[in-house]
C-alpha positions in Angstrom: 49.6 -178.7 17.7 51.6 -180.7 20.2 51.8 -184.4 21.0 51.7 -187.5 18.8 48.6 -187.7 16.6 47.1 -191.1 16.0 45.6 -192.3 12.7 43.1 -195.1 12.1 42.8 -196.4 8.6 39.7 -198.0 7.3 39.9 -200.2 4.2 37.8 -202.7 2.4 40.3 -204.5 0.1 43.9 -205.5 -0.3 45.2 -202.5 1.6 48.1 -201.3 -0.6 47.3 -197.7 0.2 47.0 -198.5 3.9 50.3 -200.2 3.9 51.9 -197.3 2.0 50.6 -194.8 4.6 51.7 -197.0 7.5 55.2 -197.4 6.2 55.4 -193.6 5.5 54.6 -192.8 9.2 56.5 -195.8 10.7 59.4 -193.7 12.0 57.5 -190.4 12.1 58.2 -188.4 15.3 54.6 -187.1 15.8 52.2 -189.1 13.6 51.5 -192.8 14.1 49.1 -195.3 12.5 47.5 -197.0 15.5 44.6 -198.9 14.1 43.6 -200.5 10.8 39.9 -201.6 10.5 38.0 -203.3 7.7 34.5 -204.4 7.0 35.6 -207.6 5.3 36.9 -210.5 7.3 38.9 -211.8 4.3 40.4 -208.4 3.3 44.1 -208.5 2.4 44.6 -205.4 4.5 44.5 -207.6 7.6 47.6 -209.6 6.6 49.3 -206.3 5.8 48.4 -204.9 9.3 49.8 -208.1 10.9 53.1 -207.8 9.0 53.3 -204.1 10.0 52.6 -204.9 13.6 49.5 -202.6 13.7 46.4 -203.6 15.6 43.6 -204.5 13.3 39.9 -205.1 13.7 36.9 -206.3 11.7 33.4 -204.8 12.0 30.0 -205.4 10.5 27.2 -203.0 9.6 25.7 -203.1 13.0 28.9 -202.1 14.7 29.5 -199.3 12.1 26.0 -197.9 11.8 23.9 -199.0 14.8 25.6 -199.6 18.1 28.5 -197.2 17.8 31.1 -199.7 18.7 33.4 -198.7 15.8 33.3 -195.1 17.0 33.9 -196.2 20.5 37.0 -198.2 19.5 38.4 -195.2 17.8 37.8 -193.1 20.9 39.3 -195.7 23.2 42.5 -195.8 21.1 42.8 -192.0 21.1 42.4 -191.6 17.4 42.8 -188.1 16.0 42.3 -188.6 12.3 40.4 -191.3 10.4 41.7 -192.1 6.9 39.6 -194.0 4.4 41.9 -196.0 2.0 39.7 -198.0 -0.4 36.8 -198.1 2.1 33.5 -198.2 0.4 30.8 -197.7 3.0 29.3 -194.3 3.6 30.5 -193.0 7.0 27.7 -192.6 9.6 26.7 -189.2 11.0 27.8 -189.9 14.5 31.4 -190.7 13.4 31.4 -187.7 11.1 30.2 -185.5 14.0 32.8 -186.7 16.4 35.7 -186.4 14.0 34.3 -183.3 12.3 36.6 -182.3 9.4 39.1 -185.0 10.4 38.0 -187.9 8.3 40.0 -188.1 5.0 39.3 -190.0 1.8 41.1 -190.4 -1.5 39.1 -190.6 -4.7 40.5 -191.9 -8.0 39.4 -189.0 -10.2 39.3 -185.2 -10.2 36.2 -184.3 -8.2 33.6 -182.9 -8.5 33.5 -185.1 -11.7 33.1 -188.8 -11.5 32.1 -188.9 -7.8 29.1 -190.1 -5.9 27.6 -193.4 -4.9 28.8 -196.3 -7.0 31.8 -194.4 -8.3 34.8 -196.3 -7.1 37.7 -198.2 -8.5 37.2 -199.4 -12.1 33.8 -197.8 -12.3 35.5 -194.4 -12.1 38.1 -195.2 -14.7 35.6 -196.7 -17.1 33.5 -193.6 -16.8 36.5 -191.3 -17.5 37.5 -193.4 -20.5 33.9 -193.4 -21.8 33.8 -189.6 -21.6 37.1 -189.4 -23.6 38.7 -187.3 -20.9 42.3 -186.2 -21.6 43.3 -186.0 -17.9 42.3 -187.8 -14.7 43.8 -187.9 -11.3 43.2 -188.1 -7.6 41.3 -186.0 -5.1 42.0 -186.1 -1.4 39.1 -184.6 0.6 37.4 -184.4 4.0 34.4 -186.7 4.4 30.8 -185.7 5.3 27.5 -187.6 5.1 27.4 -187.5 1.3 29.7 -189.5 -1.0 32.6 -187.4 -2.3 31.1 -184.0 -1.2 33.6 -183.0 1.4 36.2 -180.2 1.2 39.0 -180.8 -1.2 42.4 -180.6 0.3 44.6 -181.8 -2.6 44.4 -182.8 -6.2 47.0 -184.3 -8.6 46.5 -185.1 -12.3 47.8 -187.5 -14.9 47.2 -187.9 -18.6 44.6 -190.2 -20.1 45.9 -191.9 -23.3 43.8 -193.0 -26.2 45.2 -196.5 -25.8 44.3 -196.7 -22.1 42.1 -199.4 -20.5 40.6 -199.2 -17.1 43.6 -201.3 -15.9 46.3 -199.1 -17.4 44.7 -195.9 -16.2 44.3 -197.5 -12.7 48.0 -198.1 -12.5 48.7 -194.5 -13.3 46.2 -193.4 -10.7 47.6 -195.7 -8.1 51.0 -194.2 -8.6 49.6 -190.8 -7.8 47.9 -192.2 -4.7 51.1 -193.8 -3.3 53.1 -190.7 -4.0 50.7 -188.1 -2.6 48.3 -189.5 0.0 50.8 -189.9 2.9 52.2 -186.5 2.3 48.8 -184.9 2.1 47.8 -186.6 5.4 50.9 -185.3 7.1 50.4 -181.8 5.9 46.7 -181.9 6.9 47.7 -183.0 10.4 50.3 -180.3 10.8 48.0 -177.5 9.6 44.7 -178.6 11.2 43.7 -176.7 14.3 40.7 -178.6 15.7 40.4 -182.4 16.0 38.0 -184.5 17.9 34.9 -183.0 19.5 34.5 -183.6 23.2 
């Protein structure tokens, strides 16, 4: 693959993963974070985008699901890969179709366990603890029209301690996310063959 590849990050919250990814690629020769979008007008990720000097935008359900304006914004900005970093909405079929195989998400557990609708953030960690698992971790995967069903491209694990709470386990999981997500995105971009449909 030749030429600079452009990433758009979609986030719903404070944006620590988005910031980490953007910083990782800041001086990268052939991968750039061009857009950061959010479905919440008060999301902390907007402040992070401003600090990083990255164009940000806010969208509602109509823009995402009905009128295609989010997809059009991605197209207009020559986006090659869409990265979900704490983004909780199910991605619509038309966006999945256009970016077939090139929408990436990170899940805070070892899929296929503890995935699906409603399984995000502390809900995942609480379920892991309730099941008395000895390990948890992260899964980076492509996205399709079903929550957490896409092709796995990377997993990393960490221990679950008997003394863990959802908060302490979340800190360990976040450490894995910060360490591995940018590298996995980079490796995916450098090994992928097909990007956007025409």
